N, C-alpha and C positions, 0 to 999 in steps of 0.2 A: 019946119026948119030947125027949131030947137031940138027936136027929137033926133034929127039927122046929126047935128053937131055933137050932142051927147053920145050918140052911137059911134061916131068917128073917134071921140076922145077915149071911149071905152076900148076900142080897137087898138089905139095907139098904146094905151096903158098895158093891155094884154101882151102886145108885142115887146114892149119895154121889159115886162116882168119875165117873159119867156127867155129873153136875151140874157138875163141874169143867171140862168140856171144851166147846169151841164146837160149835155146830151148823152144818154146812156148808150153803151155798146158792149157787145160780147165779141172778143177777138181771141186769136191764138198768137202767142208771142213767138220769138225766134228760138225758144227752148221748148217749143211745141206744148206750151201750157195754156189752158183756158183762162181768160182774164175777163171778169165782169166789172165794169167801172162802178156801177152803183153798189155792188156788194162790197167793194173796197172802201167806197166813201161811207157806207153804212157801218163799216167796222171801225170808223174813226180815223181813217187815213187822209192825208192831204196828197193830192195827185198833181204833179207838174208834168204836163204834156208838151213835148217839144217836136216840131215837125221840121224835117230837113230833106233835101233832095237825095242824098247829102251833097253838099257843095262847099267850096272854099270859103265863101262869105258866111257860112253857117257856123264855122268853127268857133270863132271867139264868142259870139253870143251864146252859143250852147255850152261852151266851157264856163262862161260866167254863170250860166244857169246851174250847171253841174256843181261848181264850186259852192254856190249859195246852198244848194240842196244838201251837200255834204256837211255843212255847218251843223245840221241837226242830228247827224248820225250817232253822236255820243250822248247828247242831252235828251233826245227823243228817238231812241233807236227804232227803225222800222216804220215811223209814223209818216214821214215825208218821202215819197217815192217819185223817181223821174222816169218818164217814158220817152224814149227816142223812137219816133214814128217816121217811116218813109212817107213823103208828101202824098203820093198817089198809089202807093203800094206796088211800084213797078221796079224796085230795087230788091235783089235777092237778099235773104236773111244773112247769108254768108258775107256778102259785100257790106251790109249795114253793120254787122257785128265787128268786122275788121276795121271799118271807118271809125267807129266809136272807140275801139281799142287803140288805134293809132293816135288818137287825140286824148287819151287818158280818161275816157268816160265809160269805163267798164262796169261800174257799180250802177247800172241802170237796166231797165227792161226795154228790149228792142222789139219793134213790130214793123212787119210789112203786110199789113191787112187792111183791105178797103173799108172794113167796118168802122175804122177810126178816121173821121173826116175833119179836116181843119176848117172847112167851110161852115161848120156848125158854129164857129165862133168868129165869123166875119170873112174878110177877104183872104185870098191866097197870098201867102208871104213866105220868104225864105230868109231866116227861119221864122217860125211862129211859135210863141210860148204862152201857154195858158195854165192857170192855177185854179183847181177846183177842190171843194171840200165842204164839210158841214152836213148837218142832217137834212137840209134843204137842197143839197147838191149845188151850192152856189158857186158862181164864177167869181174869183177874186182879182184876176189879173189876165189881161190879154195884151200881148206885145208883138208887133210886127217888125221884122227886119233887124231889130236891135234889142238888147235887153239891158235895162239899168239895174245893177245889182241891188242897190238899196231899195228901189221900188219893189223889186221882186221879194226881198226879205220882209218888208212891211206887209205884203199881200199874204205871204205864208204865215207870218206871225198872226195876222187877222184871222186866218182860217183856223189856226191852232186855238186861238183864243175862243172862237165860236164853239169849238169842239170841247175844250177842256175847261172853259170858263175863265182861265187866267193864264198868261204866259208872259214872262219878262226875259228879254234877251240879255245874256251876260257876255258881253264882248270883252275880249282881253286887250284889244287895241282901241285906243281913243283918238289917235291921229296918225296919219302916215303922209309924209311929203317927200318928194324927190326934187333936188335942186343942184345946179341950174337946170332948167328945162326950157328950151332945147339944150341937149348935152353935146359937148365937143369930144373931150378925151376922158373925162372922169366926172363923177357926180357923187352926191351924198344922199343917203336915205336917212331921214329923221323919223323916228317912231316913238310914241308914248304908250307904254304898256300898263294896264291895270294889275297885271300879275306876271310872274315869271313863267316862261313857257319854252318849248322847243320850237325853233323856227327854221324854215327852209325858205331862202329868198333866191329867186332865179329870174332870168330875163327870157321873155318869150317873144317870138317874131309875130308877124301879123296873122299867121294861121294857127298860132297857139303852140308852136314847137319850142322847146326849150333850146336856147342857143348859148346860154352862159349860166353858170352857178355863182351866186354872189356870197351866200352865207348858209351854213348849215350847223345848227348846234343849239345849246341851251343859252337862254338870255334872261337877265334879271328884270324885274318891273322898274318902271320909271322911264325917263327920257334917255333915249339911246340914238347914237349916230353910227352909220355903217358906210364906208366909202367903197366905191367900186369903179372899175375901168371900163370904158367902152371903145378902147383904141382898136380892138380887133372886130368891131361891128361895122358893117356898111351903113351908109346914110339911110335913114328911113324911120318908120314907126315901129316901136317896140312896147312891151308891157312888163313892168316890174311886178312880179307876183310874190306876195308874201303868204306862206302857208303855215298856219299854227296847228295846235292839237286838233281843233274842230272847226276852224274858220279860215277863210281865204280872203285876201284883199289884193286888188290889182290897180296899178296907177300907169296910165300911158306916158310914154316919153318919146321925144323926137331926137334922133342922133343926127348931128350935122357937123362934119369934121372941117 
């Protein structure tokens, strides 16, 4: 009886350890280039895999993922890469590439290849986002249906730390608030900046399309306030997106006239 219990515990431990590691694949991307996951990880890269149908509900979570990945392009160029994968490889590459381009996610690798399976990381979800990296090909993040940007950042930072030994995020933004929220006809964005930078602030609809530009230009460090109008917007959910030199932040708002 004791031997049986020990055997079952060892089996559970083995399953748990296996679930923490990435599954290797060799696939061909939409630019007809061969891609070997473990070769990328062994070269010191962090890989963010995102599966989509593609579908409307996938847009905002994948844009959040894309924006987080883009934060590393200047400080660690080429180290963090994002893969957009069709869920079951039944969408043509041309459609997948167009979908990603339409929603501003061009700086990604696109795949419609059955070798890349989301079920290697749990249940089927739309979308599904996974972060893998490190010499042991570890899984740092799995998110189904939605993506929390801060949690994704922490996962990527953890992967980078494992690879490089040390990584400290240098954020230019210490706080961002929009008030009042819900918004009637106008609102104020309050931000606190560690350093001066060039900012673009825009309003996105529920599917991630820009519907209004709020601000574009250089801004100094410290506490700043920016007013904007929502009179031309229909009632509903929107996102105020702030884009800096290398980082992006998004705050949801509800418009109700």
